[in-house]
matplotlib code that plots the C-alpha trace (Angstrom):
import matplotlib.pyplot as plt

x = [2.8, 0.8, -1.3, -4.4, -6.9, -10.1, -9.8, -11.8, -11.8, -12.9, -15.7, -17.5, -21.0, -23.2, -25.7, -23.3, -21.3, -23.9, -23.3, -20.1, -18.8, -18.0, -16.0, -13.6, -10.3, -7.5, -4.2, -1.9, 0.4, -2.0, -3.8, -2.9, -3.4, -6.5, -7.9, -7.3, -9.2, -12.1, -12.1, -12.2, -15.1, -17.0, -17.5, -16.3, -15.5, -13.5, -10.6, -8.1, -8.0, -5.9, -4.5, -2.6, -1.2, -1.5, 2.2, 1.1, 3.8, 6.4, 6.8, 4.6, 5.4, 5.0, 1.7, 0.0, 0.6, -0.8, -3.8, -4.5, -4.4, -6.7, -9.1, -9.1, -9.6, -12.4, -14.1, -14.0, -15.2, -18.2, -19.2, -18.4, -15.9, -17.1, -15.0, -16.3, -17.9, -16.2, -13.3, -14.3, -13.0, -14.3, -15.3, -15.4, -16.7, -15.0, -16.7, -15.2, -15.1, -11.8, -11.8, -15.6, -15.8, -17.5, -15.2, -15.1, -12.6, -12.9, -11.1, -10.5, -9.5, -7.9, -4.9, -1.9, 1.0, 4.1, 7.1, 10.5, 10.5, 12.0, 12.3, 8.6, 5.4, 5.1, 7.0, 7.8, 8.6, 9.5, 12.4, 11.2, 12.4, 13.2, 11.0, 7.6, 8.5, 9.5, 6.1, 4.0, 6.0, 5.4, 1.6, 1.3, 3.4, 0.9, -2.3, -1.6, -3.5, -3.3, -5.3, -5.1, -4.5, -1.5, -2.6, -1.5, -2.1, -2.5, -3.0, -6.6, -7.9, -11.4, -11.9, -11.0, -13.4, -16.0, -15.7, -15.9, -19.0, -20.7, -20.1, -21.7, -24.9, -25.0, -26.2, -26.9, -23.6, -22.5, -22.4, -20.2, -20.5, -17.2, -18.2, -17.1, -18.6, -16.6, -18.6, -17.8, -20.0, -18.6, -19.8, -18.4, -17.8, -18.1, -19.5, -17.0, -17.3, -17.0, -13.8, -12.2, -12.8, -11.5, -8.6, -7.7, -8.1, -5.2, -2.9, -0.7, -0.5, 2.4, 1.3, 2.8, 2.9, 1.2, 0.8, 1.9, 5.5, 6.3, 3.2, 4.3, 8.0, 6.5, 4.3, 7.5, 9.3, 6.4, 6.2, 10.0, 10.5, 7.2, 7.1, 3.3, 3.4, 3.1, -0.3, -0.8, -2.5, 0.9, 2.3, -0.3, -0.8, -4.3, -4.2, -6.5, -6.0, -6.7, -6.4, -3.8, -6.6, -9.3, -10.6, -10.8, -7.0, -5.7, -2.0, -0.8, 2.6, 3.9, 5.2, 8.5, 9.1, 12.2, 13.0, 15.9, 18.4, 21.0, 22.2, 25.1, 22.8, 20.3, 23.3, 24.5, 20.8, 20.3, 23.7, 22.9, 19.5, 20.9, 23.5, 20.9, 17.9, 16.7, 14.2, 11.3, 9.6, 5.9, 4.5, 1.8, 1.4, -1.9, -2.7, -4.1, -2.3, -5.2, -4.5, -0.9, -1.1, -3.7, -1.3, 1.7, -0.1, -1.2, 2.4, 3.5, 1.4, 4.2, 6.4, 9.6, 8.7, 10.2, 9.1, 7.3, 8.8, 7.4, 9.5, 12.6, 11.5, 8.9, 5.3, 7.0, 6.4, 9.4, 9.3, 12.3, 13.4, 16.6, 19.3, 21.0, 19.3, 22.3, 21.8, 19.2, 22.0, 24.5, 22.2, 21.2, 24.9, 25.7, 23.2, 20.1, 17.0, 16.6, 12.8, 13.9, 16.5, 14.0, 11.2, 10.8, 11.5, 14.6, 15.8, 14.9, 17.2, 20.1, 20.1, 19.3, 19.2, 22.3, 24.7, 23.6, 23.0, 24.8, 21.6, 19.5, 15.8, 15.5, 18.4, 16.8, 13.6, 15.0, 16.6, 13.5, 14.5, 12.3, 8.5, 5.9, 2.4, 0.0, -1.9, -0.1, -2.1, -1.2, 2.5, 2.2, 0.4, 3.3, 5.8, 3.5, 3.1, 6.9, 6.6, 8.9, 11.2, 10.7, 8.0, 8.9, 5.8, 6.7, 5.0, 3.0, 4.8, 3.0, 1.8, 3.8, 7.0, 6.0, 5.6, 8.9, 10.7, 9.2, 9.9, 13.6, 13.8, 14.5, 13.3, 11.8, 12.5, 9.9, 6.8, 7.1, 3.5, 0.1, -2.9, -6.1, -8.2, -6.2, -7.8, -9.9, -8.8, -11.4, -13.5, -12.1, -9.1, -6.9, -6.0, -2.7, -3.0, -4.0, -5.8, -6.2]
y = [18.7, 15.6, 14.2, 12.6, 11.3, 9.3, 6.0, 3.1, 1.0, -2.7, -3.4, -6.4, -6.7, -7.5, -9.0, -12.0, -12.1, -11.2, -8.6, -6.7, -6.9, -10.8, -10.4, -7.8, -8.8, -6.9, -6.3, -9.1, -8.2, -8.5, -11.8, -14.9, -18.4, -18.8, -15.4, -16.5, -19.6, -17.7, -15.2, -18.2, -19.6, -16.1, -16.0, -17.7, -14.1, -13.0, -11.0, -12.9, -15.3, -12.9, -10.8, -13.6, -16.8, -19.9, -19.2, -16.0, -13.3, -15.5, -15.4, -18.0, -20.6, -19.2, -21.4, -19.5, -16.1, -17.7, -19.1, -15.5, -14.2, -16.9, -16.1, -12.6, -13.2, -15.6, -13.1, -10.5, -12.9, -14.1, -10.5, -10.9, -7.9, -5.1, -2.2, 1.4, 2.7, 6.2, 7.4, 7.7, 8.6, 6.7, 8.7, 6.3, 7.0, 4.3, 3.6, 1.6, 1.1, 1.5, 1.0, 1.0, 4.5, 4.8, 6.6, 7.3, 8.7, 9.8, 8.3, 9.1, 6.3, 7.4, 6.9, 8.8, 9.4, 7.5, 9.5, 8.5, 8.6, 11.7, 13.4, 14.9, 15.2, 11.9, 11.2, 7.9, 7.6, 3.8, 1.8, -1.3, -4.9, -7.1, -10.0, -8.3, -6.4, -9.6, -11.0, -8.1, -7.7, -11.2, -10.8, -7.5, -9.0, -12.0, -10.2, -6.6, -5.1, -3.1, -5.3, -3.2, 0.6, 2.5, 4.8, 8.4, 11.5, 15.0, 18.6, 19.0, 21.9, 23.3, 22.8, 19.1, 18.7, 20.6, 18.3, 15.3, 16.4, 17.3, 13.8, 12.2, 14.2, 13.3, 9.7, 7.0, 5.0, 1.5, -0.2, -2.9, -4.4, -5.9, -7.0, -5.9, -2.5, -1.7, -0.5, 1.1, 3.6, 4.4, 6.9, 6.6, 10.0, 10.2, 13.7, 15.4, 18.7, 17.0, 15.0, 18.2, 20.0, 17.0, 16.7, 20.5, 20.7, 18.2, 19.3, 21.5, 18.8, 16.9, 13.3, 11.4, 7.4, 6.3, 2.6, 0.6, 1.5, -1.9, -1.7, 1.7, 0.7, -2.4, -0.3, 1.8, -1.4, -2.8, 0.5, 0.3, -3.4, -5.0, -5.5, -5.0, -1.7, 0.2, 2.0, 5.1, 3.1, 1.6, 5.0, 5.4, 3.5, 3.1, 4.9, 6.0, 9.5, 10.7, 14.2, 14.6, 16.4, 13.8, 13.1, 9.4, 9.1, 6.7, 6.0, 3.2, 1.7, -1.6, -3.5, -5.3, -8.8, -10.7, -14.3, -16.8, -14.8, -16.7, -15.7, -13.9, -11.9, -11.0, -9.7, -7.5, -6.2, -5.6, -3.8, -1.5, -0.8, 0.4, 2.5, 4.2, 4.3, 4.8, 2.0, 2.4, -0.8, -1.5, -4.3, -6.0, -9.3, -11.2, -8.6, -10.1, -9.0, -6.6, -4.7, -4.8, -3.3, -0.7, 0.5, 0.5, 2.5, 4.9, 5.3, 6.3, 9.3, 10.7, 12.6, 11.3, 7.4, 5.9, 2.3, 0.0, -3.3, -6.6, -9.6, -8.2, -9.0, -11.3, -9.8, -6.3, -3.6, -1.5, 2.2, 3.2, 6.9, 8.2, 8.5, 11.1, 13.5, 13.8, 10.1, 11.5, 14.0, 11.2, 8.9, 12.1, 13.0, 15.8, 15.2, 13.4, 15.1, 15.0, 14.2, 11.0, 10.1, 10.7, 8.4, 5.1, 2.9, 4.5, 4.4, 0.6, 0.0, 2.5, 2.5, -1.2, -3.7, -2.7, -1.9, -4.8, -7.6, -6.3, -6.7, -4.8, -5.4, -7.3, -9.7, -10.1, -11.0, -13.3, -15.1, -15.4, -13.3, -10.4, -10.2, -7.5, -7.1, -4.4, -5.4, -4.5, -7.1, -9.7, -8.7, -9.2, -12.4, -13.7, -13.1, -14.6, -17.9, -18.1, -17.7, -14.5, -13.2, -9.6, -7.1, -3.5, -1.2, 2.0, 5.3, 5.8, 8.1, 11.6, 12.9, 16.0, 13.9, 11.8, 14.9, 16.4, 13.2, 12.6, 16.2, 15.9, 12.5, 10.4, 6.9, 5.2, 1.6, -0.7, -1.3, 2.1, 2.9, 1.1, 2.9, 1.5, 0.2, -0.9, -0.1, -3.1, -5.0, -5.5, -2.3, -1.3, -2.6, -0.8, -2.6, -1.5, -2.1, 0.4, 3.8, 5.0]
z = [-14.9, -14.0, -16.9, -15.3, -17.9, -18.2, -19.9, -21.5, -18.2, -18.1, -15.6, -14.4, -15.8, -12.9, -15.3, -15.9, -12.6, -10.3, -7.2, -7.8, -4.2, -4.1, -7.4, -5.9, -3.9, -2.0, -3.7, -4.0, -1.3, 1.7, 0.5, 2.7, 1.4, 3.6, 2.3, -1.4, -0.8, 0.8, -2.3, -4.8, -3.0, -3.0, -6.7, -9.8, -11.1, -8.1, -9.3, -7.1, -10.2, -12.1, -9.2, -7.4, -8.4, -6.0, -5.2, -3.2, -3.1, -4.8, -8.5, -9.9, -12.8, -16.1, -16.6, -13.7, -15.5, -18.7, -16.8, -15.6, -19.0, -20.3, -17.4, -18.2, -21.9, -21.2, -19.0, -21.8, -24.4, -22.2, -21.4, -17.7, -18.4, -20.7, -21.8, -21.2, -24.5, -23.9, -21.8, -18.1, -14.6, -11.6, -8.5, -5.6, -2.1, 0.1, 3.3, 6.2, 9.8, 12.0, 15.6, 15.7, 13.9, 10.5, 8.1, 4.3, 1.9, -1.7, -4.5, -8.2, -10.4, -13.5, -16.1, -15.1, -17.8, -16.5, -15.6, -14.4, -10.6, -9.0, -12.3, -12.8, -10.9, -9.5, -6.2, -4.4, -0.7, -0.3, -1.5, -3.6, -3.8, -6.9, -6.2, -6.1, -9.2, -11.1, -10.3, -11.3, -14.5, -15.5, -14.8, -16.7, -19.6, -19.7, -19.3, -20.8, -18.2, -15.0, -12.6, -9.5, -9.1, -7.5, -4.8, -5.1, -3.0, -4.2, -2.4, -2.3, -4.4, -4.3, -8.0, -7.8, -4.7, -6.7, -9.7, -7.7, -5.7, -9.1, -10.4, -7.5, -8.1, -11.9, -11.7, -9.2, -8.2, -8.5, -5.2, -3.9, -0.3, 0.8, 4.3, 7.7, 7.1, 4.1, 1.0, -2.3, -4.1, -7.5, -10.2, -13.6, -15.2, -18.9, -19.7, -21.7, -19.7, -16.4, -17.5, -18.9, -15.5, -13.7, -15.9, -15.8, -12.0, -11.6, -14.2, -11.9, -9.1, -7.8, -7.2, -4.2, -4.4, -1.1, -2.0, -5.0, -5.7, -7.1, -9.5, -10.6, -11.5, -13.1, -15.4, -16.3, -17.2, -19.2, -21.2, -22.0, -22.5, -23.5, -27.5, -27.2, -25.4, -28.5, -28.1, -26.0, -23.1, -22.2, -21.4, -18.5, -15.1, -13.5, -10.2, -7.6, -6.3, -2.8, -1.4, 1.6, 3.5, 3.1, 6.5, 5.6, 4.7, 7.3, 7.4, 10.0, 10.6, 9.7, 12.9, 12.7, 14.3, 14.7, 15.0, 14.6, 16.7, 18.7, 22.0, 20.5, 18.1, 21.0, 23.2, 20.3, 19.7, 23.5, 23.8, 20.6, 21.9, 25.3, 23.3, 21.1, 23.2, 26.9, 27.7, 30.2, 31.1, 32.0, 33.7, 31.5, 33.5, 32.7, 30.0, 26.7, 23.3, 22.5, 25.7, 25.4, 21.9, 23.0, 25.7, 23.4, 20.7, 23.4, 24.5, 20.9, 21.2, 23.3, 20.9, 22.2, 22.1, 19.0, 19.6, 21.8, 22.2, 23.2, 24.2, 25.8, 29.3, 30.4, 30.4, 30.2, 27.4, 26.7, 25.6, 23.9, 23.6, 21.8, 24.3, 22.2, 19.9, 17.8, 16.7, 14.0, 12.8, 12.5, 10.5, 8.2, 7.7, 5.4, 2.7, 4.1, 5.6, 9.4, 8.8, 7.0, 9.7, 12.5, 11.3, 13.3, 10.4, 9.5, 13.0, 13.1, 10.2, 11.0, 14.6, 15.3, 12.7, 10.7, 13.6, 15.8, 13.1, 10.0, 8.0, 5.6, 5.9, 2.6, 3.8, 7.0, 5.5, 2.8, 5.8, 7.6, 10.5, 9.9, 9.2, 9.2, 10.7, 10.0, 13.3, 16.8, 18.7, 16.0, 16.5, 20.3, 19.9, 17.5, 20.3, 23.0, 20.9, 20.3, 16.5, 17.1, 19.7, 19.5, 18.2, 17.3, 17.4, 15.5, 15.0, 11.8, 9.2, 9.3, 6.1, 6.2, 6.7, 3.7, 1.5, 2.7, 2.2, -1.3, -2.3, -1.3, -3.5, -0.3, 0.0, 3.4, 4.1, 2.4, 4.4, 6.3, 5.7, 5.5, 4.2, 5.6, 3.9, 0.7, -2.5, -3.9, -7.1, -9.7, -9.4, -12.8, -14.9, -17.3, -20.8, -21.8, -25.5, -28.1, -27.3, -24.0]

ax = plt.figure().add_subplot(projection="3d")
ax.plot(x, y, z, "-o")
ax.set_aspect("equal")
plt.show()
């Protein structure tokens, strides 16, 4: 059973820091060097100073983790960060704009008891990689704090919804404007009756990791390996919970881009593509990247289109359909789910990348052959400029498939899902020492 509790969160004191919005940042894995510089300029208290080293996604030098720890300690000493006097849940209305449409989702930030993955109520859906876990562990070991939350999904129950609605009526919210139509309204919930109701409502839930697999596994490692993980707080990880049926839950695909392929590699890739898929080509002469991307994404609405590919032929978009439905069965074999084997990201790895190039994604990415983009127009643009040779635009993973795969204990390739918008970093932090 899931153990979801209120905790003594660390929050920015706006009397010291000024408005809350400029102090927040995205999670580490989507912050570019240019974005990091913008965030540093936004506020002397922007959370990027502790969330992400100057080295970006690569593991930083030991001094950079120590600097993050000193910054965090200084902010606490100076009163810029203040710990909640009593345990609290944080009910959050996350407003944003997507493709010109105003949307919102409800999030509940809480402390969730750590469990070994696949052996309890917390279920992953993606593989993880060594590098990000090393980086996050070093930061956690230096700061002894969860800086950013894991995103978890749960099946909505009326009692949870009622408890969240009641919390919003209890007091005026904290507000943070993130720009571009993105805004947070947050209600700390400290009333003992209200917190008990929320905890009881979630006790029977299974929780599915949507985003933050590396952070979750890092929290497990910290609990088990850090000599300072002695208090009860280290047995929990900070997480933001969202209902599967929340109308603002938006899951998008990560697009795959390939480069550095010589003529022989391109011939093998084309041959494998022809073997596994039936291509249909569409003339896109003179179309800008945005129009190409829009046409590709619209085509992916057809159930039998697995990928849209840009770069195979000049000014032509290529739709790929499975040539033989038994390909899915062959990939699944005798012990894997067809739901897992039929997803675009699995097919990219198992029906293209590995048979044609003999590579797993991690090795291809390490060698500089594979990169990812969350924006289809950007992926098309990267090919047009010659930065990459090919862009593969896949389907988004349906939520019912994510649940089925997770329930079975399967794992999708990394970067199979992109939940938009990302959870912000800095709204609340979770100290890992002492009592929860």
